N, C-alpha and C positions, 0 to 999 in steps of 0.2 A: 425781532427779539434776539438779543445776544445769547449765545450758548451758555456762557457763564456770567453771573451777575453777583458781585460782592458789594455789600452796602454797609458802611460804617462798622467794619469787622474789628473786634477787639479780643485779645487773649492775654490775660494776666496770670502770672505765676507768682502768687504772693504780691509783693510790691513791684515786681518786675513786669513792665508793660512790653511783652514780646511783640504784640501787634496792637497798634494804638489808633484805631479808627480809620482803617483804610477802605477805599472804594475803587472799584474798577470793573470793566466788562471785557469779555473776550468774545469775538465774533466767531461764528462757525467756520471752520477751515483755516483759522488763523494760527500762527505760531507766535505766542505771546511770551515775552521775557520778563522775569522779575529779577532785577539785578541790584547788587549792593554788597557791602563787605560782610565778613563772617559776623553773625550775631545781629544782623539787621532785621530779622523777622521773616526771612524768605521761607525757610523750612517749616516754621510754625504755620505760616499761611497755607503751604502745600498740604500739610497734615490735616488741617481743618477741611480743606477741599476734598481730601481723600477719605474723609469721615473717620480719621483716627483720633483726632482731638475735637472736642466740642468748644465752640467759641464762648467767651465770657459774655459778650454782647454782639449785636449786629446779626446780619443774615448773609448767607451765601447759597445761591441756587445754581444747579447744573441741569440744563435742559428742563427747566421748570420745577425740578425737584429740590426741595430744601435739604441741605446736607445733614441736618439734625433730624428733622421730622421724617424725611424720606430716605434715610441712610441706606437701607437695603436696596432700594431702587437705584440710588446713585452708584452703588458698588457694582451693579450689573452693567453699567455703561462707561465705566472709567477703568483705567489701569494706572498704577502708581509704581514708580521706580525710586526708592529711597537712595540717598547718597551712599550709604554703607550696606547696601543689599549684597547678599552672597548666594552662592549656589551650593548644592550638596556635593561634597568633595568626592564621594565614591560613586557618583553617577556620571555617566558620559554626558556630553552636551545634549545629545539626542534624547537620552533617557530623562534628563532634567526637563526638557521641553515637553516630552510625553507626560511626565508626572504632573507638571503644572497644568497642562491642557485638560487633563481628566477632571480637574475641579470645575470646569465650565462646559465641557463637551462630553456627551454620552454616545452619540452616534459614531460608529467606527470610521466611516468614510469621512465625516466632518473632522474627526480627530486627526486622521491622516493628513488632511488638507491644512489644518492649523499648524501641525508640527512641521510639515514641509515648508510652510510659509515662514515659520520661525527659523528653520535651517537656512533658508534663502536670505533672510534679513541678517542673520549673524555673519554669514559669509566666511565661515571657518574652514571650508573645504573638508578634507578627510579628518581633520582634527575634531570634528563634531562627534566622532565615535570614541574619542579618548576621554578619560576621566577628567572632570573639571579641576581636580587638585593638581593636574599637570599644566593647567592654563596659566598664562601670564595675566596680570591685572587687566590689560587691554582686551584680551580674549574673553575673560569673564564678563567684562562690562558689555561687550558686543552680544554675548549670549543673554545677559540679563535684559538688555534693550530689546532683543528679539522676543523675549518672553513678554515684555510689556506691550509690544506692538502687534504680535502675531494674531491676536483676536480682532484686530481692526476696531479698537474701542472708539466710542464717540468722543472721548476726551482722555488724553494721555498726560499724566503729571510726571515730569522728569526732574528730579532734584540733583543738581550738579552732575549731569550725565557724563562729563569727561574729566571729573576730578581725579587727579593723580595719574592721568594717562600721558604717554609720550606723544610727540607730534603726529606720528603716523596713525596711531589708534584714535587720537582725538579727531583728526581729519575724517577718518572712516566713520566714526560715530556721528559727527555733524552731518555728513553726507546722507547717512541712513535717515536721520531725523528729517532733514529738509526734503529729501526725495519721497519719503513715506507720507508726509503731510500733503505734498503736492499731488501725488498720484492716487492717494486713497481718501482724501478729504477728511483726514483725522485732525481734530483740533488739539493743539499741544500747548502746554504751559511748561516753560523751562525756567528753572532758577539757576543762577550762576553768579560767581564773583568775577568771572572772566568776561569782561565787557567787550573785548574784541570778538570773542566767540558769539556772543549775543548779537553783535552788530551783523555778523555773517548770517545767523540763523533766523532772526525774528522779524516779523512784520511790524510789531509794535513792542515797546518796552516800557516798564514802570521802574523808576529809580526809587529804591527804598532804603531807609536808614533809621535806626532806633525805632522801628515799628511804624514809621510813617512814610507814606508815599510823597516824594518830593516833586516829581513831574512824570508825565506820561506822554508818549508820542512815538512816531516812527523814528528809527535811527537818523534818517535824513533830517526830519523836522527838528530833532533835538540838537543835532550838530549845527544846523543853521541858526537856531534860536540862541545858542550859546557861543557861536562863532568858534567852533571846535573842530579838530581834525578827526577825532574819534570819540567813542563813548566814555573812555577813561577820562579824557580831558573834560567832557561834559560833566561827569560826576564830580570831578575836582572843583569845577566852577560852581556847580549847584551847592556843594558843601560850603564853599566860601560865602555864597549868598546867604545860606542858612545861618552861618555864624554871625554875619553882620546884622541879621534880623533878630 
């Protein structure tokens, strides 16, 4: 059984079909990419899986739990990093991780271990003790990613994890994601409009546009299928095929 199963998922906002009948599965331990332009339906799909939005139609299950009927159980095994997430400005990075950890952990020793894991993932060195209002955008994103992963969730949902970051911080965040999935067996769903990033990170990807999935496969399979050098070229060719049809 796949860890995540999405079947004919739809989400309408009035007449707008943000998600229009998509289906896909994610295997345990896999990094799965949902890629497409802004407004394609990526974030809406992630919010449904994170139990923030309810679908109009269709079903989604995570580890056998329905995201609507079993929302409380789903929330205990997932973590979610929104694109526009922020940290509390007057807390240090360490204090922020401690504050967030207390929502899930009661035991003091376990709390210490979780926070230390978060500090390790963030990789901010001595700056972990500085207030987050002094952090660059890249440093904040590393801290927020650490918050999402430090509990070793069964399923991590990351929305545009490197959006707005420079090359150095983007590379660091990508390495964190890839290494953490490999070394801890965490299943990860990444949404991005950066297709080169997804090519580096993901075991499989789904191309989405206007709420519909256009194709799914490994980056290698998709590049071979469309005779393309990279996923950006794949997406352009897929879009041309869609317009012809």
